[in-house]
Backbone as a ProteinNet text record, in pm:
[ID]
protein_1_A
[PRIMARY]
MTNQSLTLDDLESMSNGLGENIHSLLLKLTCKTYDKFIKELYTNLERIICRLEQNKKVRSEDGEDRITEEVLSYLAGCGYDATHDTTHGGGHCDLVVKINNFTWLGEAKIHKDYDYLMKGFHQLSSRYATGTDFCSQGSLLVYCFNKDAVSVVNEWKTRLKLSYNENCISAEICDYRSSFSFYSTHKHESSGIDYKVKHIFVVLHYDPKDVKH
[TERTIARY]
-14523.7	-14294	-14356.3	-14285.3	-14232	-14178.3	-14193.2	-14068.6	-13955.7	-13898.5	-13786.3	-13610.4	-13766.7	-13760.9	-13728.7	-13768	-13683.7	-13528.1	-13574.8	-13415.6	-13343.1	-13189.7	-13181.8	-13277.1	-13240.5	-13294.1	-13470.8	-13558.6	-13661.5	-13666.1	-13608	-13599.2	-13523.2	-13486.7	-13444.6	-13591.6	-13593	-13787.6	-13848.6	-13943.5	-14003.6	-13958.7	-13876.2	-13774.4	-13805.2	-13823.7	-13823.2	-13972.3	-14050.7	-14189.4	-14184.9	-14213.3	-14242.5	-14198.3	-14080.4	-14005.7	-13947.4	-13922.4	-13873.9	-13725.9	-13617.5	-13558.9	-13509.8	-13440.6	-13404.5	-13384	-13311.1	-13337.3	-13429.5	-13464.3	-13625.5	-13744.8	-13738	-13799.9	-13788.4	-13677.9	-13596.4	-13649.8	-13605.9	-13712.4	-13805.4	-13890.9	-14049.2	-14065.8	-13987.5	-14063.1	-13965.7	-13910.5	-13849.9	-13859	-13912.3	-13943.5	-14093.4	-14163.8	-14311.6	-14448.8	-14267.1	-14369.1	-14237.3	-14317.8	-14273.3	-14123	-14102.9	-14004.5	-13887	-13926	-13809.1	-13768.7	-13882.9	-13828.2	-13730	-13751.8	-13680	-13498.2	-13530.5	-13353.8	-13336.7	-13351.7	-13257.4	-13223	-13251.5	-13248.7	-13160	-13142.3	-13061	-12899.4	-12910.6	-12857	-12733.3	-12864.7	-12837.3	-12721.1	-12773.2	-12708.7	-12584.5	-12532.7	-12460.6	-12334.3	-12351.1	-12293.4	-12244.2	-12319.2	-12263.4	-12161.5	-12220.1	-12132.6	-12024.1	-12026.1	-11839.3	-11822.5	-11852	-11768.1	-11769.7	-11886.1	-11798.8	-11683.3	-11713.4	-11603.6	-11457.7	-11484.3	-11297.2	-11255.1	-11327.1	-11288.9	-11323.3	-11217.7	-11269.1	-11233.9	-11047.1	-11032.2	-11111.5	-11173.8	-11242.4	-11357.6	-11427	-11547.8	-11530.9	-11409.7	-11388.9	-11431.3	-11474.3	-11509.1	-11680.8	-11774.8	-11867.7	-12012.2	-12107	-12188.5	-12320	-12421.3	-12462	-12571.2	-12588.3	-12651.2	-12593	-12400.2	-12338.5	-12340	-12323.4	-12286.2	-12422.1	-12590.9	-12678.4	-12715.5	-12681.1	-12683.5	-12623	-12522.9	-12406.6	-12497.6	-12554.4	-12625.6	-12736.4	-12837	-12974.7	-12920.9	-12832.1	-12745.9	-12681.1	-12688.2	-12646.3	-12709.7	-12851.5	-12952	-13059	-13025.8	-13110.5	-13067.4	-12896	-12860.4	-12889	-12989.4	-13027	-13138.8	-13203	-13350	-13473.9	-13407.6	-13537.8	-13583.2	-13727.8	-13706.3	-13617.2	-13574	-13493.8	-13434.9	-13542.2	-13512	-13481.4	-13437.6	-13343.6	-13410.4	-13526.9	-13544.1	-13695.1	-13711.4	-13943.7	-14030.9	-14134.2	-14240.1	-14332	-14298.2	-14345.8	-14427.1	-14548.7	-14602.1	-14593	-14489.8	-14532.1	-14429.1	-14324.6	-14262.7	-14112.2	-14030.3	-13879.2	-13835.1	-13814.8	-13723.9	-13629	-13524.1	-13402.8	-13349.7	-13397.4	-13419.8	-13571.1	-13613.7	-13712.3	-13726.7	-13719	-13748.6	-13850.3	-13864.5	-14011.6	-13976.9	-14013.3	-14066.6	-14193.5	-14265.7	-14417.9	-14456.4	-14548.4	-14660.3	-14554.6	-14450.5	-14319.9	-14304.5	-14277.3	-14202.3	-14100.5	-13983.5	-13839.2	-13807.3	-13792	-13729.3	-13600.4	-13548.1	-13400.1	-13390.9	-13361.3	-13285.3	-13173.7	-13098.3	-12921.3	-12858.1	-12812.4	-12724.6	-12538.8	-12502.6	-12360.1	-12396.2	-12311.4	-12308	-12226.5	-12348.1	-12262.8	-12237.9	-12420.3	-12386.7	-12555.3	-12597.4	-12641.4	-12811.2	-12820.5	-12966.8	-12981.2	-12886	-12930.3	-12972.8	-12914.7	-12936.5	-13140	-13124.4	-13288.9	-13324	-13330.4	-13426.4	-13460.5	-13314.5	-13359.4	-13394.4	-13420	-13507.6	-13675.9	-13698.7	-13810.6	-13857.9	-13760.3	-13809.8	-13908.6	-13794.6	-13796	-13938	-13957.3	-14080	-14180.1	-14162.7	-14331	-14374	-14207.4	-14240.9	-14311.7	-14240.8	-14269.1	-14353.4	-14339.1	-14333.7	-14474.3	-14592.9	-14707.4	-14674.8	-14631.7	-14652.2	-14711.4	-14722.7	-14850.8	-14748.4	-14889.5	-14762.2	-14655.3	-14701.2	-14585.7	-14473.7	-14484.6	-14421.3	-14364.3	-14300.3	-14308.2	-14175.8	-14092.9	-13909.9	-13872.7	-13792.2	-13717.9	-13550.8	-13450.9	-13296.7	-13285.7	-13184.2	-13141.5	-12976.1	-12972	-12818.3	-12717.3	-12593.2	-12532.4	-12323.8	-12361	-12171.4	-12135.1	-12036.5	-12004.2	-11811	-11755.4	-11632.1	-11599	-11639	-11588.2	-11453.6	-11354.4	-11246.1	-11361.2	-11285.1	-11346.9	-11533.7	-11548.2	-11704.4	-11805.1	-11743.3	-11808.1	-11820.5	-11760.4	-11756.5	-11892	-11890.8	-12094.9	-12236.1	-12185.9	-12292.1	-12253	-12255.7	-12293.2	-12376.7	-12348.9	-12335.5	-12501.3	-12511.9	-12622.2	-12747.7	-12662.5	-12785.8	-12805.2	-12701.4	-12821.9	-12903.9	-12854.5	-12981.7	-13048.2	-13049.8	-13248.5	-13349.7	-13286.7	-13329.5	-13359	-13331.6	-13337.9	-13467	-13490.4	-13518.1	-13668.2	-13678.8	-13801	-13821.4	-13785	-13749.7	-13689.6	-13605.1	-13492.5	-13515.9	-13637.1	-13703.6	-13743.4	-13673.6	-13671.7	-13532.9	-13454	-13331.4	-13384.9	-13384.3	-13438.9	-13268.7	-13353.4	-13214.3	-13205.6	-13266.9	-13247.5	-13071.3	-12959.2	-12834.8	-12824.4	-12794.8	-12677.8	-12669.4	-12698.2	-12567.4	-12447.3	-12476.1	-12319.3	-12321.8	-12151	-12132.4	-12203.1	-12181.3	-12304.8	-12268	-12141.8	-12094.8	-12116.9	-12095.2	-12186.7	-12327.3	-12414.6	-12535.2	-12580.4	-12779	-12883.3	-12986.1	-13084.2	-13274.6	-13333.6	-13388.1	-13507.7	-13627.3	-13742.5	-13881.7	-13967	-14035.2	-14112.2	-14275.6	-14329.8	-14523.2	-14535.2	-14582.3	-14606.9	-14675.7	-14712.5	-14778.3	-14868.2	-14951.5	-15037.9	-15132	-14996.2	-15089.6	-15138.7	-15008.8	-15057	-14984.9	-14935.6	-14843.1	-14661.6	-14587.3	-14472.4	-14415	-14316.4	-14262.5	-14039.6	-14012.4	-13890.3	-13779.3	-13705.1	-13562.1	-13462.6	-13366.8	-13218.7	-13118.5	-13051.4	-12951.8	-12853.8	-12737	-12647.2	-12545.8	-12431.1	-12336.8	-12247.8	-12222.1	-12095.6	-11943.1	-11832.9	-11760.6	-11664.6	-11616.1	-11544.3	-11445.6	-11433.2	-11331.2	-11182.3	-11092.9	-10961.3	-10851.6	-10825.9	-10659.9	-10555	-10490.3	-10357.7	-10204.9	-10128.8	-10112.3	-9931.5	-9937.4	-9834.3	-9795.3	-9896.9	-9938	-9850.4	-9828.2	-9787.7	-9888.8	-9914.2	-10113	-10024.7
-3556.9	-3567.5	-3657.8	-3798	-3821.2	-3881.5	-4004.5	-3972.2	-3973.5	-4050.8	-4073.1	-3975	-3904	-3725.3	-3675.7	-3660.4	-3504.7	-3509.6	-3335.5	-3320.9	-3271	-3232.7	-3229.1	-3014.3	-2989.8	-2830.8	-2844.2	-2971.8	-3020	-2989.5	-3061.2	-3148.4	-3019.2	-2947.3	-2804.2	-2741.2	-2713.7	-2639.2	-2630.2	-2785.9	-2897.4	-2841.4	-2864.3	-2865.7	-2765.5	-2648.8	-2530.6	-2433.1	-2473.9	-2470.2	-2537.8	-2609.3	-2749	-2691.4	-2590.8	-2583.7	-2715.5	-2817.5	-2971.8	-2931	-3100.5	-3100.1	-3181.5	-3108.6	-3191.8	-3334.5	-3353.6	-3540.2	-3593.1	-3535.9	-3648.2	-3639.1	-3524.6	-3524.9	-3625.7	-3625.4	-3789.1	-3852.7	-3946.6	-4035.6	-4061.9	-3968.6	-3964.9	-4023.5	-3953	-4000.3	-4126.1	-4190.9	-4305	-4441.9	-4406.6	-4538.1	-4534	-4566.9	-4546.2	-4723.3	-4819.6	-4937.3	-4990.7	-5029.2	-5038.3	-5116.5	-5202.9	-5332.4	-5223.6	-5139.5	-5012.6	-4903.1	-4848.2	-4806	-4839.7	-5002.2	-5053.4	-5066	-5124.6	-5154.6	-5036.2	-4936.4	-4798.6	-4706.8	-4806.4	-4745.7	-4851.4	-4936.3	-5024.2	-5003.3	-4936.1	-4884.9	-4803.2	-4741.4	-4603.4	-4639.7	-4735.7	-4797.5	-4848.1	-4886.2	-5014.4	-4920.9	-4782.9	-4653.5	-4624.6	-4606.9	-4567.2	-4654.3	-4749	-4825.2	-4849	-4906.1	-4933.6	-4833.6	-4682	-4501.7	-4588.7	-4584.7	-4625.9	-4744.2	-4859.8	-4984.2	-4884.8	-4828.4	-4716.6	-4686.7	-4574	-4517.3	-4554.9	-4680.7	-4751.2	-4695.1	-4673.4	-4515.2	-4442	-4419.1	-4222.7	-4330.7	-4380.5	-4444.4	-4553.2	-4552.9	-4627.2	-4674.9	-4462.2	-4459.8	-4422.1	-4425.6	-4398.2	-4498.5	-4404.8	-4488.4	-4544.8	-4567.3	-4612.8	-4497.9	-4383.3	-4267.8	-4182.9	-4228.3	-4105	-4215.9	-4299.8	-4395.3	-4413.1	-4428.9	-4391.9	-4296.2	-4156.9	-4027.2	-3954.9	-4074.7	-4018.8	-4153.5	-4287.8	-4265.8	-4278.1	-4175.1	-4044.3	-3993.2	-3869.5	-3719.9	-3770.3	-3891.3	-3978	-3996.6	-4077.5	-4086.6	-3981.6	-3817.9	-3724.7	-3684.1	-3634.7	-3600.2	-3646.7	-3766.6	-3831.2	-3808.1	-3756.2	-3695.3	-3752.4	-3860.6	-3956.7	-3910.8	-3836.6	-3789.3	-3915.8	-3909.2	-3969.2	-3916.4	-3971.2	-3939.8	-4055.8	-4013.6	-4105.1	-4065.7	-4240.6	-4191.7	-4152.4	-4125.5	-4124.9	-4206.3	-4167.1	-4238.3	-4329.7	-4433.3	-4542	-4680.4	-4711.1	-4821.4	-4803	-4864.2	-4879.2	-4830.5	-4751	-4694	-4602.9	-4569.4	-4504.1	-4530.7	-4582.5	-4613.4	-4580.9	-4649.3	-4586	-4502.8	-4575.2	-4521.4	-4577	-4414.5	-4439.5	-4357.1	-4405.8	-4350.5	-4421.8	-4258.5	-4253.7	-4175.3	-4199.9	-4188.8	-4204	-4086.4	-4167.2	-4208	-4281.1	-4358.6	-4472.6	-4446.5	-4590.9	-4554.6	-4661.6	-4689.1	-4810.5	-4808.6	-4922.8	-4821.5	-4943.8	-4918.5	-5012.2	-4878.6	-4957.7	-4924.3	-5108.1	-5071.3	-5119.4	-4959.5	-5022	-5043.6	-5178.5	-5196.1	-5233.7	-5228.7	-5170.7	-5409.4	-5432	-5635.8	-5600.9	-5637	-5703.5	-5849.2	-5914.7	-6029	-6047.9	-6160.6	-6204.1	-6180.8	-6179.9	-6130.6	-5998.8	-5919.6	-5760.3	-5785.1	-5795.7	-5858.9	-5884.4	-5965.9	-6073.3	-5922.8	-5844.6	-5755.5	-5654.3	-5671.7	-5520.5	-5599.9	-5727.5	-5734.1	-5781.2	-5832.7	-5816.7	-5655.2	-5575.9	-5381.4	-5385	-5388.1	-5420.7	-5456.8	-5591.9	-5694.7	-5653.2	-5665.2	-5625.9	-5517.4	-5450	-5315.7	-5223.8	-5190.1	-5085.2	-5115.4	-5216.4	-5206.4	-5235.7	-5179.5	-5216.2	-5398.3	-5444.5	-5511.6	-5482	-5345.3	-5349.6	-5386.9	-5404.7	-5359.6	-5306.7	-5135	-5027.8	-5043.2	-5115	-5125	-5237.2	-5312.8	-5477.2	-5491.5	-5394.1	-5482.9	-5379.3	-5435.9	-5325	-5436.4	-5375.1	-5415.2	-5362.1	-5494.6	-5459.3	-5488	-5316.9	-5302.4	-5374.1	-5381.6	-5445	-5409.6	-5321.9	-5255.5	-5338	-5362.7	-5528.5	-5449.3	-5409.4	-5392.3	-5514	-5622.5	-5744.1	-5827.5	-5883.8	-5917.9	-6055.2	-6108.1	-6301.5	-6165.3	-6102.2	-6097.5	-6170.9	-6294.8	-6354.7	-6431.5	-6468.1	-6580.9	-6501.1	-6341.4	-6335.9	-6372.1	-6335.5	-6326.3	-6444.2	-6598.5	-6699.4	-6739.8	-6724.3	-6749	-6684.2	-6563.5	-6459.4	-6571.9	-6639	-6680.2	-6813.7	-6863	-7030.1	-6968.8	-6826.5	-6823.1	-6817.1	-6721.7	-6708.1	-6817.3	-6884.4	-7046	-7134	-7106.6	-7178.3	-7167.8	-6973.2	-6908.2	-6874.3	-6980.7	-6886.6	-7099.9	-7091.1	-7229.3	-7170.9	-7332	-7354.2	-7285.6	-7248.4	-7222.3	-7009.3	-6993.4	-6863.4	-6771.6	-6857.7	-6728.5	-6723.4	-6593.2	-6624.1	-6727.6	-6818.7	-6835.9	-6790.6	-6590.2	-6506.8	-6462.6	-6433.1	-6418.4	-6227.5	-6172.6	-6025.4	-5994.1	-5947.4	-5910	-5811.8	-5724.6	-5697.7	-5753.4	-5762	-5842.4	-5924	-6035.7	-6111.3	-6229.1	-6180	-6229.4	-6187.9	-6073.8	-5994.3	-5947.3	-6014.5	-5999.1	-6067	-6118.1	-6183.5	-6168.3	-6245	-6148.1	-6277.4	-6225.6	-6329.8	-6296.2	-6413.9	-6387.9	-6414.1	-6331.6	-6398.2	-6325.4	-6489.9	-6410.4	-6268.7	-6168.7	-6041.1	-6017.1	-6068.5	-6147.4	-6029.6	-5888.9	-5807.7	-5809.9	-5823.8	-5806.1	-5963	-6065	-6167.8	-6167	-6074.1	-6121	-6124	-6116.6	-6170	-6042.6	-6066.9	-5893.9	-5890.8	-5875.3	-5933.3	-5879.1	-5823.4	-5860.8	-5824.4	-5772.2	-5764.7	-5723	-5842.6	-5839	-5732.1	-5605.5	-5628	-5603.1	-5656.7	-5616.8	-5510.4	-5412.1	-5316.7	-5345.8	-5360.5	-5423.7	-5323.6	-5345.9	-5168.2	-5207.4	-5305	-5337.4	-5327.6	-5273.8	-5117.5	-5224.6	-5333.1	-5357.1	-5312.6	-5201.2	-5197.4	-5318.7	-5385.5	-5490.6	-5415.6	-5265.9	-5209.1	-5108.4	-5065.9	-4998.6	-5030.4	-5028.5	-5025.2	-4983.5	-5101	-5075.1	-5085
-7180.8	-7148.2	-7076.5	-7061.6	-7029.2	-6940.3	-6797.6	-6700.6	-6804.6	-6870.3	-6943	-6996.1	-7095.8	-7161	-7052.2	-6981	-6862.9	-6872	-6885.5	-6884.3	-6746.8	-6718.3	-6588.3	-6576.4	-6712.8	-6628.9	-6622.2	-6668.3	-6667	-6555.9	-6415.5	-6358	-6242.8	-6287.6	-6194.7	-6191.1	-6312.7	-6337.2	-6187.8	-6223.9	-6121.9	-5988.1	-5999.7	-5821.7	-5764	-5856.3	-5851.3	-5793	-5913.2	-5864	-5769.9	-5696.9	-5615.2	-5470.4	-5521.9	-5352	-5330.5	-5400.1	-5337.2	-5344.3	-5308.8	-5314.1	-5464.8	-5559.3	-5715.3	-5661.4	-5551.8	-5560.2	-5460.6	-5371.7	-5377.9	-5450.1	-5588.6	-5624.9	-5717.2	-5783.4	-5846	-5787.3	-5679.9	-5583.8	-5680.5	-5591.5	-5597.8	-5779.7	-5797.9	-5970.5	-6010.4	-5992.7	-6057.6	-5959	-5795.6	-5682	-5756.4	-5829.6	-5844.7	-5771.5	-5743.1	-5700.2	-5542.4	-5497.9	-5288.2	-5305.6	-5443.3	-5493.9	-5543.6	-5617.8	-5644.7	-5575	-5404.8	-5333.9	-5289.4	-5255.5	-5199.8	-5225.9	-5341.7	-5397.3	-5447.5	-5453.2	-5470.8	-5371.1	-5236.4	-5065.3	-5091.6	-5065.6	-5014.8	-5120	-5297.4	-5389.2	-5279.9	-5202.9	-5180.2	-5027.8	-4907.8	-4766.2	-4846.2	-4938.2	-4965.1	-5003.6	-5015.6	-5069.5	-4910.1	-4848.5	-4697.2	-4661.4	-4637.6	-4542.2	-4599.3	-4710.3	-4716.2	-4672	-4731.2	-4653.3	-4538.8	-4400.5	-4309	-4265.3	-4324.5	-4374.2	-4368.4	-4428.4	-4516.9	-4444.9	-4305.6	-4258.3	-4056.6	-4023.6	-3921.3	-3825.2	-3839.9	-3742	-3630.6	-3737.7	-3685.4	-3634.7	-3597.9	-3582.3	-3441.1	-3425.9	-3297.5	-3146.8	-3142.9	-2996.1	-3067.1	-3169.3	-3186	-3161.3	-3154	-3041.3	-3113.7	-3108.6	-3168.9	-3239	-3215.4	-3245.3	-3309.9	-3294.3	-3333.5	-3500.4	-3539.3	-3671	-3689.5	-3723.8	-3759.6	-3736.6	-3731.4	-3793	-3911.3	-3906.1	-3999.3	-4111.7	-4107.7	-4205.3	-4277.6	-4169	-4154.5	-4279.9	-4233.8	-4278.7	-4448.2	-4520.7	-4674	-4697.6	-4638.2	-4709.3	-4720	-4642.1	-4637	-4793.4	-4775	-4889	-5001.2	-4994.2	-5131.3	-5172.1	-5104.2	-5132.5	-5022.8	-4958.3	-4885.1	-4807.3	-4718	-4600.1	-4432.2	-4424.1	-4302.8	-4218.7	-4084.4	-3979.5	-3860.4	-3727.2	-3643.5	-3494.2	-3434.8	-3313.1	-3317.8	-3479.1	-3483.9	-3441	-3390	-3319	-3469.5	-3423.4	-3554.8	-3541.3	-3563.3	-3471.1	-3338.2	-3264.5	-3107.5	-3016.6	-3124.9	-3038.3	-3094.8	-3081	-3133.8	-3191.1	-3365.9	-3456	-3491.8	-3474.1	-3516.2	-3657.5	-3743.6	-3874.1	-3956.9	-4011.5	-4070.3	-4195	-4326.5	-4374.9	-4516	-4618.5	-4639.1	-4756.8	-4877.3	-5059.5	-5090.9	-5108.1	-5180.5	-5024.9	-5084.7	-4926.4	-4870.9	-4898.9	-4892.2	-4797.4	-4697.9	-4575.8	-4579.9	-4500.5	-4468.6	-4335.4	-4256.2	-4068.5	-4072.5	-4041	-3969	-3803.5	-3766.9	-3580.6	-3647.2	-3528.7	-3561.9	-3424.4	-3420.4	-3284.4	-3284.5	-3191.3	-3168	-3110.9	-3153.1	-3138.2	-2946.7	-2922.8	-2726.7	-2723.2	-2748.3	-2716.1	-2835.5	-2862.3	-2903.9	-2856.1	-2731	-2682.8	-2733.5	-2701.9	-2764.8	-2914	-2995.6	-3136.3	-3154.1	-3121.5	-3079.2	-3028.8	-2923.9	-2902.3	-2982.3	-3054.6	-3189	-3332.9	-3313.8	-3423.5	-3394.4	-3241.4	-3181.2	-3203.9	-3173.3	-3173.6	-3308.5	-3457.1	-3550.6	-3602.3	-3542.7	-3681.6	-3572.2	-3443.4	-3402.1	-3317.7	-3227.5	-3260.4	-3329.6	-3384.5	-3500.6	-3656.7	-3705.6	-3828.6	-3867.6	-3988.2	-3927	-4001.2	-4083	-4197.6	-4305.9	-4313.7	-4449.3	-4581.1	-4720.1	-4793.5	-4840.6	-4792	-4823.3	-4706.4	-4651.7	-4519.1	-4480.6	-4560.7	-4515.7	-4517.2	-4531	-4514.4	-4419.7	-4400.3	-4329.5	-4291.5	-4202.9	-4173.4	-3999.6	-3986.6	-3885.6	-3866.8	-3866.8	-3916.5	-3778.1	-3790.6	-3722.9	-3701.2	-3609	-3637	-3527.3	-3671.9	-3555.6	-3513.5	-3351.4	-3385.2	-3214	-3316.1	-3295.2	-3435.1	-3355.8	-3448.1	-3543.7	-3601	-3701.9	-3751	-3739.4	-3791.2	-3900.8	-4002.9	-4068.3	-3950.3	-3830	-3788.1	-3686.2	-3655.2	-3557.2	-3682.4	-3763.7	-3873.9	-3930.5	-3897.6	-3884.3	-3768.3	-3637	-3536.9	-3545.2	-3582.8	-3549.3	-3659.4	-3786.5	-3846.9	-3805.7	-3752.1	-3627.8	-3539.7	-3477.1	-3380.4	-3392.3	-3479.8	-3565.9	-3599.3	-3677.1	-3692.5	-3603.1	-3495.4	-3329.6	-3341.1	-3332.2	-3205.5	-3333.6	-3450.5	-3569	-3578.2	-3743.1	-3776	-3881	-3985.9	-4114.4	-4142.8	-4216.2	-4347.8	-4265.2	-4241.8	-4192	-4299.2	-4308.4	-4343.8	-4515.7	-4559.6	-4744.4	-4803.6	-4872.8	-4988.5	-5127.8	-5119.1	-5219.2	-5136	-5226	-5237	-5215.7	-5098.1	-5066.7	-5202.7	-5276.6	-5426.4	-5354.1	-5271.1	-5222.5	-5091.3	-5025.9	-4964	-4886.2	-4920.9	-4922.1	-4837.3	-4753.4	-4646	-4534.2	-4545.3	-4427.2	-4397.2	-4484.6	-4500.6	-4563.4	-4522.3	-4522.4	-4502.8	-4527.2	-4573.2	-4473.4	-4394.2	-4306.7	-4383.9	-4362.8	-4332	-4295.1	-4231.7	-4111	-4148.4	-4115	-4106	-4021.3	-4047.4	-3916.9	-3919.8	-3781.7	-3661.5	-3699.3	-3717.3	-3689	-3819.8	-3957.9	-4069.6	-4174.6	-4069.2	-4190	-4291.2	-4307.1	-4484.3	-4449.1	-4519.5	-4485.6	-4453.7	-4442	-4319.3	-4356.5	-4442.3	-4501.5	-4436.7	-4347.5	-4278.5	-4374.1	-4389.1	-4454	-4291.6	-4251.9	-4177.1	-4220.8	-4148.9	-4249.1	-4128.9	-4140.2	-4085.1	-4148.1	-3995.1	-4059.5	-3988.3	-4071.1	-4039.3	-4008.6	-3845.8	-3783.3	-3693.3	-3663.5	-3600.3	-3637.7	-3586.5	-3620.2	-3424.2	-3496.2	-3429.8	-3558.9	-3561.4	-3614.4	-3524.4	-3618.7	-3483	-3454.6	-3572.8	-3575.7	-3512.6	-3363.8	-3280.9	-3153.3	-3123.9	-2911.2	-2824.1	-2796.8	-2662.1	-2486
[MASK]
+++++++++++++++++++++++++++++++++++++++++++++++++++++++++++++++++++++++++++++++++++++++++++++++++++++++++++++++++++++++++++++++++++++++++++++++++++++++++++++++++++++++++++++++++++++++++++++++++++++++++++++++++++++

């Protein structure tokens, strides 16, 4: 019996037999390569980001940990092994997501200033990530409560280029929210292979003009 011929009843039976969540089992069966794992993960991550942005009012008082826990709760519900503030590499990483032997890391920051974002980027790429074949991608997740978020994104791109080089920003276009997401690729200092980071800005500015202050 191939994966393509599995029915829902088959999956439920396998899930019960293994004592495993059916969503997790499905991910394990479909994510046979690291690239497939990353593609599926970003599809799910995009959905929760859209949800967060559609409910900006209720996020206005949230801190980094509160928002991050919501992101991870959604991913865990999708079947991922998703944890917060877990030791990985050389410290406590905000988001650690795993399926099979594959690992993706995320560092979450509320945008306070660009030095704070750079600190998060360095934590992700040089402290937490092993930079090995099955841990070669991650994300800087930026919760942006500032107005004119696209200007923040463009300024961050400029500063990243100046800190590294003009070629660090990938030519690959993000299929979703391309104004607020982009890739950068850097040689991982420890492993020597490329480490790819998706910079994702979550637009959470809320300042309705029909409300008296």
